[in-house]
Backbone as a ProteinNet text record, in pm:
[ID]
protein_1_A
[PRIMARY]
MAELRAKDGTWTFDGETVRIVPGRDRGVHRLRQVVGEIAVPLAAVAGIAFEPGRKGGRLRMRLREGADPFLQVCGGRISDDADPYQLAVENDRAGAAEYFADEVRDALTVESVPDTPLDRYLLPAAQVPLGANGQDGSVAFDGDTVRLEWNWIAEERKRATGTQRIPLSEIVAVEWHPAVGLDSGHLRFRVANPPPGSSQPKHDPTCLLLWGTKKESGTSAVLAAAVVARLPHPYAAPTPAPAQTPGQTAVPGPVAAPQLGSGASSASPAQADADPDVVLRRLRELGDLHRDGILDDAEFAAAKAALLRRL
[TERTIARY]
8539	8527.2	8424.2	8461.8	8370.5	8354.3	8233.1	8205.9	8110.8	8138.1	8054.1	8030.6	7903.9	7867.1	7797.9	7837.2	7775.2	7780.2	7719.3	7718.4	7859.8	7943.1	8079.2	8168.5	8131.1	8214.4	8190.8	8274.1	8264.3	8398	8395.1	8513.6	8498.7	8602.9	8603.9	8732.3	8723.1	8839.9	8844	8956.8	8971.1	9063.8	9096.8	9186.7	9329.4	9363.3	9498.5	9500.9	9394.3	9392	9255.6	9255.5	9133.3	9130.7	9030.7	9020.2	8912.3	8950.5	8860.8	8830.8	8703.3	8660.6	8568.5	8606.3	8523.3	8390.5	8287.5	8157.7	8156.1	8056.9	8043.7	7924.2	7863.4	7750.7	7797.5	7709.6	7746.7	7790.8	7742.8	7778.2	7912.6	7978	8107.9	8215.1	8297.3	8400.1	8492.2	8527.4	8610.3	8747.6	8802.4	8934.8	8934	8827	8816.8	8824.3	8754.9	8751.2	8885.2	8953.9	9084.8	9185.8	9182.7	9272.6	9243.9	9115.8	9077.8	9081.2	9085.7	9083.7	9214.3	9202.9	9319.5	9318.2	9430.4	9446.5	9541.3	9488.6	9566.6	9605.1	9733.4	9773.4	9751.9	9718.1	9691.7	9810.2	9932	10051.7	10059.9	9981	9984.1	9880.2	9793	9681.8	9721.9	9694	9721.9	9596.9	9479.2	9355.4	9234.9	9116.2	8992	8880.1	8784.1	8673.6	8551.8	8433.8	8308.2	8251.3	8220.8	8165.3	8019.2	7925.2	7783	7739.1	7639.7	7587	7436.3	7375.6	7229.5	7177.8	7256.2	7210.5	7293	7347.1	7427.6	7555.7	7665.8	7793	7908.7	8029	8148.7	8249.5	8297.2	8401.6	8534.7	8626.5	8756.9	8867.8	8955.3	9071.3	9196.1	9279.3	9402.7	9520.8	9605.4	9722.7	9844.2	9938.5	10064.3	10139.3	10201.2	10275.6	10386.8	10394.1	10495.7	10453.2	10327.6	10282.9	10241	10188.7	10126.3	10183.3	10241.7	10294	10183.9	10061.2	9950	9924.4	9919.7	9898.9	10021.4	10139	10260.5	10250.1	10182.7	10165.2	10041.8	9929.5	9799.9	9744.2	9806.3	9751.3	9718.8	9595.3	9553.5	9510	9517	9481.5	9358.7	9296.1	9178.1	9057.4	8940.7	8818.2	8774.8	8682.2	8633.7	8571.3	8495.3	8427.2	8524	8646.5	8746.3	8843.5	8849.5	8947.5	8911.4	8997.1	8964.2	8965.3	9021.4	9027.5	8915.6	8812.5	8691.1	8571.1	8465.7	8346.3	8222.1	8141	8012.7	7917.4	7855.3	7771.4	7627.2	7532.5	7391.1	7341.1	7226.3	7172.4	7153.2	7102.7	7071.9	7196.5	7315.8	7440.4	7530.8	7478.6	7560.1	7607	7519.4	7557.4	7668.9	7658.9	7762.2	7895.1	7888.2	8010.4	8078.7	7998.8	8055.2	8121.3	8056.6	8112.7	8243.4	8244.6	8364.7	8481.6	8458.2	8564.1	8614	8521.9	8562.1	8649.9	8617.1	8694.2	8837.4	8851.9	8986.3	9064.1	8999.5	9068.2	9112.6	9025.8	9062.4	9184.9	9189.1	9303.8	9430.9	9420.3	9537.2	9591	9500.6	9542	9607.7	9544.4	9597.2	9735.5	9753.1	9879.8	9981.2	9939	10027.1	10088	10003.9	10050.6	10070.3	10189.7	10212	10155.4	10144	10098.7	10213.4	10335.3	10454.9	10479.1	10557.7	10587.7	10665.9	10653.2	10723.3	10839.4	10939.8	11054.1	11050.1	10935.5	10916.3	10767.9	10734.5	10594.5	10539.5	10422	10355.9	10248.5	10211.8	10114.3	10183.2	10155	10220.4	10155.2	10230.3	10175.4	10117.8	10049.6	9990.3	10099.5	10065.4	10160.7	10181	10301.2	10334.3	10328.3	10315.7	10318.8	10187.3	10199.8	10085.3	10091.1	9976.2	9970.7	9857	9866.5	9761.9	9767.4	9653.4	9644	9629.2	9675.8	9663.2	9618.3	9620.2	9578.9	9673.9	9804	9900.1	9984.4	9941.2	10015.7	9974.7	10064.3	10038.5	10165.6	10148.9	10262.1	10250.2	10364.8	10368.6	10486	10470.1	10576.5	10585.1	10706.2	10725.3	10800.7	10822.7	10897.2	11040.5	11093.6	11230.6	11239.1	11145	11152.4	11014.8	11010.3	10889.2	10899.4	10796.1	10794.8	10681.5	10717.2	10620.7	10615.7	10496.2	10476.2	10378.2	10405.8	10326.7	10232.2	10117.9	10022.9	10025.2	9934	9935.9	9898.1	9836.8	9797.6	9917.8	10020.6	10136.3	10202.7	10262.7	10338	10454.2	10495.8	10599.9	10727.7	10761.2	10884.6	10880.1	10765.9	10753.6	10760.8	10690.4	10691	10831.6	10906	11041	11136.1	11112.7	11200.5	11173.4	11054.3	11020.6	10984.6	10969.5	10935.4	11043.7	11000.6	11093.3	11097.6	11215.6	11235.3	11322.9	11263.1	11332	11357.2	11482.6	11512	11472.6	11429.5	11389.8	11504.1	11628	11743.8	11763.9	11703.2	11719.1	11607	11503	11387.8	11414.3	11400.6	11424.4	11294.1	11184.9	11056.6	10946.1	10822.5	10705.7	10601.6	10547	10440.6	10312.1	10203.8	10072.5	9973.7	9916.1	9816.1	9694.8	9577.6	9458.4	9409.8	9331.7	9272.8	9173.6	9173	9081.3	9009.4	8877.6	8801.9	8846.5	8883.2	8930.4	9081.4	9149.4	9295	9331.4	9421.7	9465.7	9548.2	9541.9	9630.5	9760.2	9852.8	9975.8	10040.6	10118.9	10201.7	10344.1	10429.3	10566.4	10665.4	10764.9	10872.3	10997.5	11028	11143.2	11271.9	11365.9	11494.1	11605.5	11722.9	11835.8	11878.6	11869.5	11908.9	11789.8	11698.1	11579.4	11614.2	11536.5	11561.5	11546.3	11629.4	11617.8	11485.9	11428.9	11305.5	11184.4	11183.2	11073.3	10989.5	10981.5	10907.2	10757.3	10704.4	10562.5	10534.7	10432.7	10404.1	10383.6	10323.3	10295.3	10421.7	10532.2	10658.5	10758.6	10731.5	10827.5	10815.5	10919.6	10913.3	10915.6	10925	10913.1	10779.2	10684.1	10556.2	10440.3	10339.5	10219.8	10103.3	10034.8	9913.7	9800.4	9715.1	9608.8	9472	9384.1	9243.9	9178.7	9059.5	8985.8	8889.7	8890.6	8797.3	8837.4	8737.8	8764.3	8846.4	8819.5	8890.6	9038.7	9069.4	9209.3	9287.3	9223.3	9295	9325.7	9238.2	9262	9377.7	9383.4	9491.6	9626.7	9632	9759.4	9806.3	9713.1	9750.7	9807.8	9748.1	9797.3	9936	9957.5	10089.2	10192.8	10156	10249.3	10289.2	10193.4	10222.6	10316.6	10302	10390.3	10534.2	10553.2	10688.3	10745.1	10665.5	10710.7	10747.9	10673.2	10701.1	10839	10895.7	11026.1	11139.4	11107.2	11209.3	11248.9	11362.1	11399.2	11289.6	11258.9	11154.8	11199.2	11108.7	11149.4	11197.6	11161.2	11201.8	11299.4	11354.5	11449.6	11579.2	11645.3	11771.3	11877.7	11969.1	12075.8	12161.4	12203.2	12293.1	12435.2	12507.8	12645.3	12732	12821.2	12910.8	13005.7	13037.6	13129.1	13268.9	13336.2	13471.7	13566	13660.6	13756.3	13889.8	13936	14064.5	14177.8	14298.2	14411.9	14434.9	14452.4	14480.2	14355.9	14238.5	14115	14067.7	14018	13965.9	13840.2	13832.6	13715.2	13593.4	13482.4	13356.4	13249.6	13151.6	13048.6	12946.2	12951.2	12850.3	12735.9	12643.6	12527.4	12561.4	12676.8	12710.7	12775	12859.5	12931.9	12851.1	12736.4	12660.8	12626.1	12587	12553.4	12669.3	12792.4	12906.3	12937.7	12859.3	12886.7	12863.6	12934.3	12908.6	12993	12991.5	13066.5	12971.2	13022	12940	12836.5	12865.2	12769	12744.8	12621.7	12586.7	12638.3	12624.3	12669.8	12568.9	12456.6	12354.5	12410.3	12349.1	12392.4	12364.3	12432.8	12407.6	12262.5	12195	12055.2	11969	11997.5	11920	11945.6	12070.4	12101.3	12035.2	12034.1	11973.1	11824.5	11759.3	11615.5	11575.4	11667.4	11638.1	11625.3	11503.8	11487.3	11577.9	11602.1	11688.5	11830.7	11878	12012.7	12019.9	11915.5	11914.7	11911.1	11826.2	11816.9	11947.3	12015.5	12143.6	12246	12244.8	12340	12307.1	12178.4	12141.4	12196.6	12188.9	12245.3	12396.6	12463.1	12607.7	12640.6	12557.7	12576	12562.7	12460	12440.9	12561.6	12622.5	12742.7	12857.9	12876	12983.6	12962	12835.5	12804.1	12827.6	12784.8	12803	12950.6	13032.4	13175	13254.1	13187.1	13254.5	13323.6	13308.1	13370.2	13296.5	13162.8	13081.9	13035.7	13045.9	12988.5	12839.2	12768.7	12624	12581.8	12651.4	12613.7	12635.5	12747.9	12777.9	12679.8	12644.4	12549	12411.4	12366	12234.6	12229.3	12336	12338	12336.1	12416.7	12421.7	12290.8	12230.5	12103.5	11994.3	11990.2	11889	11900.3	12023.9	12043.1	11991.9	12015.9	11967.5	11815.8	11755.5	11610.6	11536.2	11595.1	11529	11522.8	11594.4	11594.8	11498.5	11434.2	11339	11210.2
11217.5	11074.1	11011.8	10906.2	10830.2	10691.3	10640.4	10508.6	10431.8	10303.2	10215	10086.5	10056.2	9935.2	9836.2	9710.4	9603.7	9475.3	9368.3	9241.9	9185.5	9204.2	9150.5	9226.7	9350.8	9426.3	9575.2	9651.6	9797.7	9857.5	9952.5	10024.6	10171.2	10227.3	10368.8	10431.7	10561	10633.8	10771.1	10802.6	10929.5	11026.9	10998.4	11083.7	11032	10942.4	10887.3	10734.9	10672.5	10526.8	10471.9	10363.9	10287	10173.3	10175.3	10072.6	9973.3	9846.9	9739.8	9648.7	9637.8	9550.7	9444	9316.4	9211.7	9196	9157	9131.4	9001.5	8986.5	8865.6	8781.1	8815.3	8737.5	8597.6	8500	8361.2	8346.2	8434.2	8423.8	8483.7	8550.2	8612	8502.9	8508	8405.6	8400	8279.3	8259	8325.2	8330.5	8390.2	8536.9	8608.9	8749.3	8760.7	8672.1	8678.8	8639.1	8544.2	8504	8617.4	8684.9	8797.8	8909.8	8933.6	9033.2	9175.2	9270.3	9412.1	9452	9533.4	9578.2	9730.2	9791.7	9936.2	9959.7	10011.4	10029.4	10176.4	10210.9	10350.9	10392.7	10518.9	10568.3	10543	10549.5	10529.3	10388.8	10293.3	10156.1	10131.2	10228.3	10210	10252.3	10164.8	10195.5	10245.6	10204.4	10247.5	10184.8	10236.6	10184.5	10212.9	10122.6	10140.2	10064.3	10118.8	10049.7	9998.2	9868.3	9805.4	9771.8	9848.3	9820.1	9690.8	9626	9501.6	9496.5	9387.9	9375.7	9367.6	9303.6	9286.4	9370.3	9477.1	9561.7	9600.1	9548.5	9580	9534.3	9571.4	9529.9	9644.3	9675.1	9774.9	9701.7	9742	9676.1	9778.4	9746.1	9830.6	9755.7	9823.3	9762.6	9822.6	9736	9781.7	9785.1	9870	9875	9743.3	9696.9	9571.3	9582	9481.1	9480.5	9548.2	9596.4	9668.3	9574.9	9457	9369.5	9228.1	9174	9036.8	8932.9	8961.9	8869	8854	8966.3	8959.1	8903.1	8920.6	8864.1	8712.4	8654	8508.9	8463.6	8535	8485.6	8557.1	8666.4	8745	8662.4	8676	8603.6	8460.8	8412.3	8272.6	8260.1	8371.1	8365	8419.3	8369.8	8409.4	8549	8607.6	8741.8	8747.3	8644.7	8649.6	8632.1	8582.8	8567.6	8684.9	8765.4	8873.6	8987.1	9016.8	9123.4	9262.4	9277	9407.6	9426.1	9343.8	9359.5	9357.6	9426.7	9433.6	9424.8	9321.1	9309.6	9413.3	9491.1	9603.5	9579.4	9596.4	9579.9	9699	9680.5	9783.7	9917.2	9914.2	10040.2	10112.5	10049.5	10112.1	10148.7	10136.4	10163.3	10308.8	10402.4	10543	10570.4	10509	10526.7	10467.7	10357.4	10294.9	10384.3	10446.6	10539.7	10657.4	10710.3	10823.4	10783.5	10663.6	10615.4	10606.9	10548.1	10533.9	10671.3	10765.6	10900.2	10967	10950.5	11011.6	10957.8	10827.9	10768.4	10812.3	10812.5	10854.8	11000.5	11087	11227.4	11242.6	11165.3	11172.3	11123.1	11019.3	10969.7	11076.2	11150.6	11256.6	11372.3	11415	11527.3	11494.5	11371.5	11331.5	11281.1	11275.7	11229.8	11092.9	11001.7	10866.8	10789	10740.1	10664	10522.5	10455	10315.6	10220.1	10266.6	10185.9	10086.7	9981.4	9884.5	9948.5	9889.4	9935.1	9841.8	9895.4	9813	9774.6	9798.4	9756.3	9737.8	9651.5	9627	9742.2	9792.2	9897.1	9842.6	9716.5	9653	9543	9533	9431.5	9295.1	9192.5	9056.9	9030.4	8917.8	8881.8	8854.9	8876.5	8850.7	8700.7	8664.2	8524.5	8500.9	8374.7	8250.7	8224.1	8147.6	8110.5	7961.5	7902.4	7761	7734.2	7624.6	7585	7434	7376.1	7232.5	7205.6	7089.2	7048.1	6904.2	6849.3	6710.3	6612.8	6634.1	6533.8	6580.9	6688.6	6733.9	6872.9	6940.3	7075.5	7157.9	7289.5	7380.5	7487.1	7530.5	7637.1	7728.2	7856.2	7954.5	8047.5	8059.4	8141	8270.6	8301	8420.6	8391.2	8277.8	8238.6	8104.4	8014.2	7877.9	7830.3	7762.6	7693.5	7548	7496.5	7357.2	7282.6	7172.7	7087.3	6952.2	6911.8	6782.2	6700.4	6570.4	6484.8	6395.4	6364.2	6271.6	6138.9	6049.7	5915.5	5914.1	6022.7	6029.1	6059.4	6119.4	6161.6	6042.6	6070.7	5968.3	5918	5794.1	5730.5	5814.7	5876.2	5954.3	6069.5	6137.1	6247.1	6197	6089.4	6037.2	5992.3	5938.2	5890.7	6005.8	6122.5	6236.5	6296.6	6268.6	6322.4	6469.6	6528.8	6670.3	6755.6	6849.4	6937.9	7073.6	7119.5	7252.8	7332.5	7430.3	7505.1	7647.3	7683.9	7822.1	7920.5	8036.9	8139.1	8171.4	8164.6	8197.8	8101.2	7981.6	7882.7	7888.6	7966.5	7973.9	8079.7	8040.9	8134.5	8181.3	8109	8148.1	8065.4	8113.9	8044.9	8032.6	7912.5	7888.4	7854.7	7922.5	7890.8	7873.7	7755.3	7726.6	7663.3	7726.4	7667.3	7547	7463	7348.1	7395.6	7327.9	7360.2	7232.7	7230.3	7110.2	6992.7	6884.4	6765.6	6766.4	6868.1	6876.2	6944.4	6883.1	6939.6	7065.8	7156.2	7270.6	7234.9	7329.4	7302.6	7432.6	7421.6	7530.2	7477.2	7534.1	7485.3	7593.9	7554.1	7644.1	7603.8	7679.6	7646.2	7683.4	7590.7	7611	7609.9	7657.5	7666.7	7530.2	7428.8	7292.8	7198.7	7196.4	7111.8	6964.5	6883.4	6739.4	6679.8	6583.9	6522.3	6447.3	6452.1	6379.2	6434.5	6566.4	6625.2	6720.7	6697.5	6788.8	6782.6	6665.8	6653.1	6691.3	6775.7	6820.6	6707.7	6597	6490.6	6419.7	6433.9	6371.1	6469.4	6598.3	6700.8	6726.6	6699.2	6721.7	6868.9	6958.9	7101.9	7156.8	7066.2	7106	7039.2	7118	7068.3	7068.3	6953.5	6948.2	7017.2	7089.7	7168.9	7113.2	7121.6	7088.4	7197.7	7167.8	7267.3	7349.8	7333.2	7408	7554.7	7641.7	7785	7822.1	7756.1	7789.9	7756.5	7635.1	7592.8	7667.4	7697.6	7772.6	7912.8	7968.1	8102.4	8107.7	8014.9	8017.7	7989.2	7900.5	7871.5	7991	8064.8	8182.5	8291.7	8312.5	8413.9	8375.4	8246.6	8201	8220.4	8186.9	8204	8350.3	8440.9	8583.7	8630.2	8574	8611.4	8570.6	8456.6	8413.5	8504.7	8530.1	8614.3	8753.8	8806.8	8941.4	8952	8839.8	8838.8	8798.6	8768.8	8740.1	8870.2	8872.8	8993.1	9032.2	9161.5	9209.1	9186	9139.9	9107.8	9228.4	9350.4	9468.5	9557	9505	9583.1	9602.8	9713.8	9743.2	9643.1	9606.5	9511.9	9563.8	9472.4	9507.7	9518.5	9627.8	9641.5	9523.9	9481.7	9371.1	9412.6	9322.2	9356.2	9385.6	9479.8	9516.4	9399.1	9382.6	9271.8	9322.6	9259.9	9298.2	9229.8	9288.3	9226.7	9083.1	8994.6	8855.3	8772.6	8836.6	8763.3	8693	8570.4	8496	8562.1	8584.5	8650.1	8562.9	8625.6	8554.4	8618.6	8543.4	8598.3	8678.7	8809.2	8896.3	8911.9	9009.1	9026.2	9053.4	9124.8	9152.5	9031.6	8960.6	8847.8	8719.9	8716.2	8592.3	8525.8	8601.6	8535.2	8459.9	8481.6	8413.5	8280.5	8243.6	8118.3	7999.6	7890.7	7765.9	7753	7633.8	7607.1	7563.7	7555.7	7510.2	7611.8	7741.8	7845	7841.3	7873.6	7873.6	8001	8008.4	8125.1	8237	8221.8	8325.9	8448.3	8563	8686.6	8679.6	8764.3	8763	8786.8	8878.8	8906.4	8784.2	8710.6	8591	8482.7	8467.5	8364.6	8395.3	8524.7	8561.6	8533.2	8538.9	8521	8374.5	8282.2	8139.6	8088	8045.5	7998.1	7881.5	7791.3	7676.1	7721.8	7823.6	7874.8	7938.6	8016.5	8083.6	7981.9	7879.8	7779	7701.1	7673.1	7603.9	7688.3	7817	7904.6	7922.1	7915.5	7919.4	7797.6	7681.4	7560.7	7574.7	7633.8	7653.4	7751	7855.2	7947.5	7875.1	7786.4	7710.6	7624.4	7564	7482.3	7568.3	7686.3	7775.6	7821.5	7846.5	7888.6	7775	7654.2	7539	7507.4	7528.8	7499.6	7610.7	7719.4	7827.3	7927.8	7915.2	8010.8	8145	8137.5	8258	8266.7	8386.9	8402.7	8431.9	8446.8	8463.2	8586.7	8698.6	8823.3	8815	8755.2	8743.1	8649.2	8540.3	8445.6	8510.5	8584	8648.5	8751.5	8829.3	8931.7	8869.8	8765.7	8701	8630.3	8567.3	8498.5	8597.6	8711.7	8813.6	8862.3	8879.8	8926.6	8824.2	8695.8	8592.2	8579.7	8594.9	8580.6	8682.5	8798.6	8900.6	8865.5	8760.8	8720.7	8606.5	8551	8442.6	8497.7
9709.8	9738.3	9645	9575.9	9490.3	9550.9	9548.4	9606.7	9516.7	9505.3	9424.6	9502.7	9529.3	9603.7	9510.4	9519.6	9441.9	9524.4	9473.9	9547.2	9562.5	9458.9	9463.8	9560.7	9595.3	9687.3	9676.1	9744.4	9746	9706.1	9611.4	9568.8	9609.9	9668	9701.9	9648.1	9617.5	9566.7	9631.5	9696.9	9767.9	9697.1	9572.9	9497.6	9494.6	9586.7	9594	9591.1	9642	9656.8	9618.6	9541.5	9516.5	9618.4	9704.6	9808.6	9768.5	9763.5	9719.5	9838	9873.8	9983.1	9924.2	9932.1	9871.6	9944.3	9870.1	9929.6	10008.2	10092.8	10174.8	10134.1	10023.3	9973.3	9933.1	9943.3	9911.2	9766.4	9678.5	9538.1	9502.3	9598.3	9571.4	9563.6	9461.8	9442.6	9563.5	9602.9	9722	9710.4	9590.5	9572.9	9613.5	9582.4	9623.8	9776.1	9845.3	9990.5	10052.1	9989.5	10039.8	10022.7	9908.6	9885.4	9984.6	10013	10112.7	10060.1	10151	10115.1	10047.6	9942.7	9866.3	9858	9887.5	9872.2	9755.2	9644.8	9523.2	9509.7	9522.4	9503.2	9358.6	9338.2	9203.4	9111.4	9164.8	9083	9025.1	9078.4	9028.5	8920.3	8895.1	8802.1	8661.7	8563.9	8423.9	8352.8	8398.3	8334.7	8401.7	8370	8427	8327.5	8317.4	8223.7	8273.6	8242.4	8271.6	8140.8	8137.8	8019	8045	7988.6	8012.2	7945	8003.9	7949.1	7965	7919.1	7923.1	8066.2	8153.5	8291.9	8389.6	8340.1	8426.3	8355.3	8400.7	8336.6	8422.7	8383.9	8457.4	8458.8	8579.3	8596.7	8600.6	8514.2	8505.8	8531.1	8624.4	8649.4	8606.1	8529.4	8479.2	8553.1	8610.3	8683.8	8593.9	8627.8	8553.8	8573.7	8469.1	8475.9	8580	8665.5	8770.3	8898.3	8906.8	9026.3	9138.6	9104	9203	9192.8	9300.9	9294.6	9270.7	9313.7	9290.2	9140.7	9068.5	8924	8853	8911.3	8853.1	8847.5	8946.4	8953.4	8877.3	8895.2	8849.3	8728	8685	8576.4	8453.9	8404.6	8285.6	8309.8	8434.3	8462.8	8552.5	8584.9	8671.3	8595.3	8630.7	8562.4	8606.3	8529.9	8562.7	8701.3	8737	8867.4	8983.9	8957.4	9063.2	9069.1	8963.6	8953	9049.6	9148.4	9243.5	9182.2	9061.1	8996.3	8893	8906.7	8827.9	8923.1	8883.8	8969.2	8882	8906.7	8837.6	8895.3	8807.7	8849.7	8806.1	8899.5	8868.3	8785.7	8718.2	8629.7	8699.1	8821.4	8890.2	8940.4	8924.1	8967.6	8849.1	8728.7	8609.8	8606.6	8639.7	8641.1	8740.8	8859.4	8961.4	8915	8839.6	8789.8	8686.4	8597.7	8499.3	8569.5	8673.3	8747.9	8817	8876	8945.4	8847.6	8730.4	8631.3	8585.5	8566.3	8525	8629.8	8757.6	8865	8867.3	8851.3	8852.9	8728.9	8612.9	8490	8498.5	8553.2	8568	8657.6	8767.1	8858.9	8790.9	8708.8	8636.4	8541.3	8479.2	8387.6	8462.8	8571.5	8649.6	8705.5	8754.8	8815.3	8711.9	8585.7	8477	8508.3	8551.2	8582.4	8452.1	8424.7	8301	8313.5	8200.4	8204.5	8174.1	8194.4	8168.6	8283.1	8258.5	8365.3	8479.4	8596.6	8715.9	8747.3	8817	8855.2	9003.2	9067.2	9206.8	9230.5	9325.6	9357.5	9441.9	9403	9479.5	9571.8	9553.8	9640.8	9720.8	9849.2	9931.5	9913.5	9945.8	9948.6	10087.4	10102	10230.7	10333.9	10459.6	10566.7	10584.8	10622.5	10649.5	10800.9	10844.8	10766.7	10693.7	10584.6	10503.3	10473.5	10450.6	10415.8	10319.7	10245.4	10151.3	10133.8	10102	10077.5	9928.1	9886	9747.2	9739	9618.8	9599	9666.5	9645.4	9691.1	9809.4	9875.2	9991.5	10034.6	10102.2	10150.3	10137.3	10139.6	10127.6	10235.1	10287	10386.8	10354.4	10388.1	10363.8	10484	10540.7	10659.7	10632.1	10505.5	10469.8	10429	10472.6	10440.1	10368.7	10399	10346.9	10303.1	10189.2	10143.2	10186.9	10252.8	10297.2	10226.8	10161	10092.4	10162.3	10203.7	10267.6	10184.6	10171.4	10083	10161.6	10099.6	10160.1	10084.8	10120	10062.1	9914.2	9863.3	9722.8	9633.7	9690.2	9611.2	9542.3	9427.2	9355.3	9442.2	9416.1	9495.8	9500.1	9388	9383.8	9483.1	9491.2	9585.5	9729.6	9757.8	9895.4	9934.2	9836.2	9865.7	9899.3	9841.3	9869.5	10006.3	10061.4	10192.6	10186.6	10302.8	10312.2	10247.2	10162.8	10093.3	10164.1	10194.3	10251.7	10154.9	10089.6	9984.6	10034.1	10058.4	10099.3	9989.8	10029.7	9933.4	9837.9	9886.9	9804.4	9688.4	9694.6	9587.9	9484.4	9511.7	9421.2	9314.9	9188.4	9079.1	9014.2	9032.1	8974.5	9039.6	9026.7	9081.7	8970.9	8954.4	8856.6	8931.9	8896.8	8955.1	8841.8	8833.7	8731.7	8799.4	8792.4	8854.7	8775.6	8842.3	8775.2	8669.1	8554.2	8445.2	8404.4	8421.6	8389	8475	8407.8	8479.3	8499.9	8447.6	8461.8	8593.1	8667.2	8793.8	8771.4	8865.9	8863.2	8934.4	8941.8	9016.3	9062.3	9166.2	9218.7	9222.1	9136.6	9122.9	9163.7	9242.4	9282	9203.8	9102	9018.3	9090.2	9088.6	9155.9	9052.9	9094.1	9001.8	8950.7	9036.4	8997.6	9013.7	8916.5	8928.9	8931	9004.1	9007.7	8867.4	8829.3	8696.4	8682.5	8562.3	8535.3	8606.1	8631.5	8708.4	8624.8	8494.7	8409	8436.3	8471.5	8500.6	8645.7	8669.6	8806.2	8906.1	8863.5	8959.6	9005.8	8931.1	8970.1	9029.9	9020.2	9062.6	9212.6	9290.7	9435.6	9476.2	9378.9	9409.6	9360.9	9333	9272.8	9346.3	9382.1	9450.1	9353	9339.9	9258.5	9332.8	9258.1	9319.8	9287.2	9385.6	9364	9280.7	9231.3	9154.2	9237.6	9370.3	9454.3	9463.7	9477.9	9483.7	9606.2	9718.2	9841.7	9829.2	9785.5	9780.5	9673.5	9560.5	9457.9	9506.5	9588.8	9641.2	9738	9832.5	9931.2	9867.3	9769.1	9703.2	9620.8	9560.3	9482.9	9572.5	9687.6	9782.2	9832.6	9861.8	9906.3	9795	9672.6	9560.5	9544.9	9560.8	9548.9	9659.7	9780.4	9891	9862.5	9796.7	9760.8	9651.6	9547.2	9436.4	9484.4	9580.7	9631	9694	9737	9803.4	9710.1	9584.9	9484	9414	9345.1	9270.4	9172	9166.5	9075.1	8930.8	8844.4	8706.3	8626.8	8667.3	8592.1	8669.8	8777	8855.5	8777.6	8803.2	8734.2	8777	8686.6	8721.6	8835.9	8922.3	9031.9	8978.4	9011.1	8961.5	9004.8	8918.6	8950.7	9061.9	9156.6	9265.4	9212.6	9279.6	9238.6	9259.7	9167.9	9175.9	9229.3	9335	9392.7	9317.5	9319.9	9248.8	9293.6	9197.1	9228.8	9254.6	9259.2	9286.3	9160.1	9175	9061	9010.7	8881.2	8824.6	8845.5	8884	8904.1	8817.8	8775.6	8687.2	8764.9	8757.1	8816.7	8720.2	8746.3	8660.8	8515.5	8489.5	8350.6	8285.7	8359.8	8301.8	8300.2	8371.8	8386.6	8254.6	8147.3	8022.3	7959.3	8003.7	7943.7	8011.4	8113	8183.3	8091.4	8118.6	8047.8	7922.2	7866.2	7743.8	7635.6	7514.8	7403.2	7362.6	7377.5	7342	7191.6	7152.6	7010.9	6946.9	6815	6740.8	6742.2	6815.7	6821.3	6891	6864.8	6928.3	7076.4	7161.7	7305.9	7339.1	7268.5	7299.6	7273.2	7162.5	7131.9	7235.5	7275.9	7375.6	7507.8	7549.3	7676.5	7676.3	7557.7	7551.7	7554.2	7542.5	7539.6	7683	7726.6	7865.1	7899.3	7803.2	7831.7	7864.4	7789.1	7814.5	7952.7	7985.5	8115.6	8229	8216.1	8321.6	8335.4	8221.8	8229.7	8303.7	8276.7	8343.3	8490.9	8522.6	8664.4	8737.9	8672.2	8733.8	8752.4	8653.7	8665.4	8778.3	8791.6	8903.1	9035.9	9044.3	9167.9	9200.5	9098.4	9121.6	9172.4	9113.6	9157.7	9301.2	9334.8	9472.3	9570.3	9534.2	9621.6	9643.6	9539.5	9549.7	9617.1	9653.6	9724.2	9635.2	9502.9	9412	9416.7	9431.3	9448.9	9593.4	9652.2	9785.8	9771.9	9885.3	9881.9	9803.1	9824.7	9758.7	9607.1	9566.4	9424	9355.2	9424.5	9368.3	9351.8	9455	9448.8	9336.7	9319.4	9215.3	9075.3	9055.8	8924.7	8893.3	8994.9	8973.3	8935.5	9003.2	8974.2	8830.2	8784.5	8646.2	8544.9	8573.2	8480.8	8483.4	8600.8	8612.1	8527.5	8512.3	8432.8	8284.1	8245.9	8105.4	8077.8	8185.6	8165	8103.3
[MASK]
+++++++++++++++++++++++++++++++++++++++++++++++++++++++++++++++++++++++++++++++++++++++++++++++++++++++++++++++++++++++++++++++++++++++++++++++++++++++++++++++++++++++++++++++++++++++++++++++++++++++++++++++++++++++++++++++++++++++++++++++++++++++++++++++++++++++++++++++++++++++++++++++++++++++++++++++++++++++

């Protein structure tokens, strides 16, 4: 058993799991406390290192890509002091931090844990229901539906649309951007058929503007991760296309999905699949086919999942 205690929290390692418990000191970033205790299985760890500094140092743990829905949403957009997978270490604990990192690295070597991406999440998201407040409204998620409600600050277009209830099946991606300086952050739920003229977050009825406070940014990030955890994993294997019975109208399954639509360019299939605009257009076409009854629920979900992996 290896243990490391610091003001930001306590990390322990029993040979199989790195357990992270956030500190309760007033100086601990609110996002760490909102995320709460994290149990990281060794199979989710890509690496760990202690970086010494003049006033102590920092222990950094790197997770395998695709292991954590929280990092899938927030990775690269949060500061060091808010990152739950980093720990500021005081000078008198530097030796313990080096020992902790060595213990985890040795276990990774013994267990031959690769640092390649995963095709399923190894860390769970927070339990639902969840809610968060923003500048122009609030958001709630019950596991099946995202509900957005607007306040008097919201732009007229948002207030005119009223409360938005977005089924999980209609969400194709989630964007979370914290506030930076004087610029507002936002939490956007991208759908297959986005409302026209909704490119700006303040006008998009599927997007909540975020305050710059540590508390509100933390709760919105946890909610976003809970939604992402229930969407198809970005690295999951394609779902086989459903068998076609004689006389049945051909429908675009995961393999045929890239052929949807007209006016395709002369680019190769791989180039076309990599174009986000092409993928989003095909998602809209899939939504039309599903709405018109040409695709059933299972066929629509399979085809949508295949397209999402190309975003």
